[in-house]
N, C-alpha and C positions, 0 to 999 in steps of 0.2 A: 518590555515585551518580548517574548519569545517565540519566532517565526519558525513553524515546522511545517514543511514541505514533501508530498509524497505525487511522485511521476513514475507509472511504468512506460521507460524511454523505449521500449521494441528495437535494442541495440543502444548501449551507448555510444558506437563509433557512429552512427547513424544521426542521433540523434545531436550528439555535438558537430556533424556539418548542417545542423537547421538552426544553429547560433544557441544551442543550451547554455554553454559557460557564458558566453553573454548576457543573457537572460539572468543567470544565476547571479553574477556578478552585481548585477544591479539591483536585482530584487532583495538580494542579501542574506537571504534564508539563515537562521541560526545554523538548523541541520536539514538536511533534504534525504529521505529516503527515496530509494528507486528500486524499482524490478524491473526483470527482465534484459537484464545486460546484456545478455547473449557475447561474453565475452571469458577467456582464461587469464591467468596470472602474468603468462607472456605476451597477451596482448593488452593489458594494463600495464607492464612496468614502462617505465620512462615516458607515460604518454597519461595515466588515469590515475595516478595514485593520489591527485589532488584535484578538486572540480572549483573555478573561480577560487582558489585559496582555501577551500575545507577541504581535511584529508579524508580520505576513502576507508572505509573497513568492508571487505568484501566476502561474500560467500559464494564462490563459483559453484557450477556445474559439473560434472563429471564429462557430460558429453558436449562437444564444441559447439561453439554457437549456440547456446541453449539456456533459456532460462538466469538464474542467477537474480541475487540481489546485494545491495551495499547501502552503507549510509556512510555520508559526507559531512563534516561536524567541523565547525570553529572552534569547538570544546572537546579538551582531552578526554578521554572516558576513562574511568577507574577499571574496566574490565570490558571485554568482547568475546560476546558467544556467536557461534555459527553453527546452526542445525539444533532439532531439539527433541529429537527422538531415536537417532541413529540408522532409523531405518531407509527405506527407497527414497524417501523425498528430501532427506537430507544428501543424497545423491544428486539432487537437482538442482541444489543450492536456494532453496526458499526461503531460507530464515538468515536475518543479519539481527543480533542482537545488541546494544551498547547500553552499557551499565554507569550510571554517573551516580556513585554511592557516595554520601557523607555521613558522619557520626550523625545526624540528624533526617536524614532522608534516603530511601532505599529507591532507585529510579532508573526505569529502561526505556529508551526508544527501541523499537522492532521494525523493522521494514522485512514484510511476507508478503509473498509472492503464492497466492492460493491457486492450483491448479485448474485448466479450462477443459471442460467435457465437450466441447463444442465441435471436437473433430472424431467424435464417435463413440458407442458403448462403452470401449474399452478404457480411456481416459475419463468416461464419465465415471465410471466405478474406480478407477484411480482418486478420482475429484472426493467420492464416498469416504474411500479409507482416509485420506489426508483429515477430512473434516472429523472422523471417527478419533484419527488419532490427535488431532490438534486442541479439540476443546479440552479435555483432561489437560495439556501442556497449559493451557490459557488459563484454567479452574488455579491449577497448582502456584503457578506465577502472582496469579493477583491476590492470593493466601500471605504472601512474602514480600510484595514491593508494589507500588505505585508505576505504572506505564501506560506508554501509548503506541497504539499498533498502528504503524504506516501503510498500507498494500493495496496492492490489487484483489480484491476478495472473488472476481469473477462471477457475484451474484448481485442482483438487482432484488434490494429487500421488498420492497412495495410496489403497489403500482405507479406509484408518485415519480419512482424510480429509474421508469423508463418509456420512451414515449408509445411503443406499440406493445403494451401490455398485452393486451387481448389475445392477438396472433401470436404470444410469444409464450404461451404457457404452458407448451410441451417441449420446450426449448431449453437447452443448458442455458444458466446464467439466472434462469426464474422458473425452474423446477418446484412443486410442492415443498420436495424435500430439502432443499436447498434453502429455502425463504422459511422454513420451520427450524432451520438449525440456525441463520440467524437471530429469528424470533426468541429462541431460547437464551441463544448468546446476549441477547439484551432484557432478558427478564429478569426479574428479582433471585430467580434460580443462583443466573450465573453474576448478570450486576453489572455487565460493559453497557457504557454508552457509544453511541453514536453521535459524534461532536458536532458533523455538520448539521444532523437533525435538531441537535439539541437549540443551535442558533438559526437554524431554516426550517422549523416543522414543516412547513406546506408549501415549500418550493418543488414546481414541476422541470417544466423547457430549461429553466438555469442550473438545474444543479449535476446536467450529464456531465461527464469525463471521459466517456469512451462513445466513438463513432467509428462504423462497420467501414471497410473501404470499397466497399461494394455499392455500386449505384450512385445516388447523390446525398447520405447519409448525414455528412459533415455538411454542406450547402442548407439544407434542411432540417438543421439540429434533429434526425431522427436518432438520438442519444439513450445512452445508459450510465447510470449511476453506477460504477463498479470501482471507484476509488475511494477508502475510506479512511477518516480519523476513529480508532474506536479505543478509547478511555477506560481507566478506573475512575469512579466515582469522582471524588476530589480532584482529580487532575484534569476532567472534563468541566467542572464547574467554574475552571479559571479559563476557559475558552472565552476570549472575546470578539474577535474577527475571523471572518473567513472568505476569501477568493479562490474563483475557479479561472485559472489565464486561458484565454482563447485569442489574444491578438495575435500569435504564432502558433505557429503545430510542429513540435519537435518530435510526436509521434502520433499513433492515431488516439491518445492518452492524451489529457490535459493536465497539467499540475494543479495539485490543490492545498492550498495552505492555509493553515488555522494560526492565529495568535492566540495564546498563553499567557498569561499575566502571571509569570514566574519567572525563575530565573535557574539555571542548573548551579 
């Protein structure tokens, strides 16, 4: 079984002070994709090149203490790609791709941090620009290789993916345009698979991966499902197990792990 975890760290230094490394050592994923690293190369040097024995491959944001992605793996990739379009979002460190290619298979693991639009109209417009630029990249990638995208997508796709869907229909993360983008991504036209929903099509309260720090959201499980595994169909069909770990809190997100019946 190949176990793949995704987690928004809300800062790698913060998450490790809350026991992240010990949990990774205990849960022993083959790879863990992380988002919102909030660190630069100088912060990582001598401390976070590895995480519980897994080697890290990073895409840092140019802005200090902001965004950034990484993939930590026990398997040596054949290639590492950072960034997807050479534009504004590559300066924010939102895309890390590890390729594990053999003569028999072309396969990638992606860690992606989609923008949030919750801070205001300007960032919401940036989110829409990201979605517009990222879709053709995924279509092109799917045409040439198998992949699993792990990431904080910052979109709750359906009413089953957040607690208070009625009151959030005009809020970033559950806007009609965002949900339509997800629906298109998962349609036959594009053909990616929401792997968690393949395994758990009807789960509601247990599916959440993010809780606001406001009020008693965590205590009352007023959450959102924002963290996804999105895979090409043949790879998604290999998914066997899923778990969302909530016994400890490393950030405002929970890690989601899916086990695939495959090897690299």
